[in-house]
C-alpha positions in Angstrom: 128.7 257.1 65.6 131.1 259.4 63.8 132.0 258.2 60.3 135.6 258.6 61.1 135.4 256.2 64.1 134.3 253.3 61.9 136.7 250.6 61.0 139.1 251.5 58.2 138.2 249.7 55.0 141.1 250.8 52.9 143.1 247.9 51.5 146.9 247.5 51.5 147.0 248.8 48.0 145.3 252.1 48.9 147.0 255.3 47.7 146.5 256.6 51.2 149.1 254.2 52.7 152.1 256.3 51.5 150.4 259.5 52.7 149.7 257.9 56.1 153.4 257.2 56.4 154.1 260.9 55.8 151.6 261.7 58.6 153.4 259.4 61.0 156.8 260.8 60.0 155.5 264.4 60.6 154.3 263.4 64.1 157.6 261.5 64.9 158.9 264.4 67.0 158.2 265.0 70.7 157.7 268.7 70.3 155.1 268.3 67.6 153.3 265.8 69.8 153.3 268.3 72.7 152.0 271.0 70.4 149.1 268.9 69.2 148.3 267.9 72.8 148.5 271.6 73.8 146.0 272.6 71.1 143.4 270.0 72.0 141.3 272.6 73.9 141.6 275.5 71.5 143.9 277.9 69.8 147.1 279.3 71.3 149.7 281.8 70.4 153.2 280.8 69.5 154.5 282.4 72.7 152.0 280.5 74.8 152.8 277.2 73.0 156.5 277.8 73.5 155.9 278.3 77.3 153.8 275.1 77.5 156.2 272.9 75.5 159.4 274.4 76.9 161.0 275.5 73.7 162.0 278.8 72.2 159.2 280.6 70.1 161.4 280.4 67.0 161.7 276.6 67.3 158.0 276.2 68.0 157.3 278.4 64.9 159.4 276.0 62.8 157.4 273.0 64.1 154.1 274.8 63.5 155.2 275.5 59.9 155.6 271.8 59.3 152.3 271.0 60.9 150.7 273.6 58.7 152.2 272.1 55.6 150.8 268.7 56.8 147.4 270.4 57.2 147.2 269.5 60.9 147.1 273.0 62.3 145.7 276.3 61.0 146.8 279.8 61.7 145.0 283.1 62.4 146.7 286.5 62.7 145.5 289.0 65.3 147.6 292.1 64.9 151.2 290.9 65.3 150.2 287.7 67.1 149.7 284.4 65.3 147.2 281.9 66.8 147.2 278.3 66.0 144.5 275.6 66.3 144.0 272.1 65.1 142.5 271.9 61.7 140.3 268.9 62.6 139.9 266.2 65.1 142.1 263.7 63.3 145.5 264.8 64.6 144.0 265.1 68.1 142.7 261.5 67.9 145.8 260.1 66.4 148.1 261.6 69.0 145.8 260.6 71.8 145.8 257.0 70.6 149.6 257.1 70.3 149.9 258.3 73.9 147.4 255.6 75.0 149.6 253.0 73.2 152.7 254.4 74.9 150.9 253.9 78.3 150.8 250.2 77.5 154.6 250.2 77.3 155.0 251.8 80.7 152.0 250.9 83.0 150.7 247.5 84.0 147.2 248.9 83.8 147.2 252.1 81.7 145.2 255.1 83.1 142.8 255.1 80.2 141.8 251.5 81.0 141.5 252.3 84.7 138.9 255.0 83.8 137.0 252.3 81.8 137.2 249.9 84.7 135.9 252.6 87.2 133.0 253.4 84.9 132.1 249.7 84.6 132.1 249.3 88.4 130.1 252.4 89.0 127.3 251.6 86.6 125.3 248.5 87.8 122.9 248.8 85.0 125.7 248.1 82.5 126.9 245.1 84.4 123.4 243.6 84.7 122.6 244.2 81.1 125.8 242.2 80.1 124.7 239.2 82.2 
């Protein structure tokens, strides 16, 4: 099990609480969420990101600058082209969990739960081991 997937043991007085609030504030923008989702599978140029998220490259660059300041994305230059990638898995996981939570607001049975239900039905060994 990844150390990062364990239960959070920080208390309510942790110095990280205020910083966590800043992380959520940084992600409180649909374009930034779309950028993070777009970068899940690897690096992309500003132009490609702009095409995917449906914004002008200048606007995407401004959002990327904020994500860089928050250490969520990293940049690499190749000639005149800037390529961006996620710095680590934390932003990817945080955004994925937020989208899963959003599914609960919209769908009776969110798609991520349907996948789990399908897996459980297709694996008789798991069902019999629980009995």
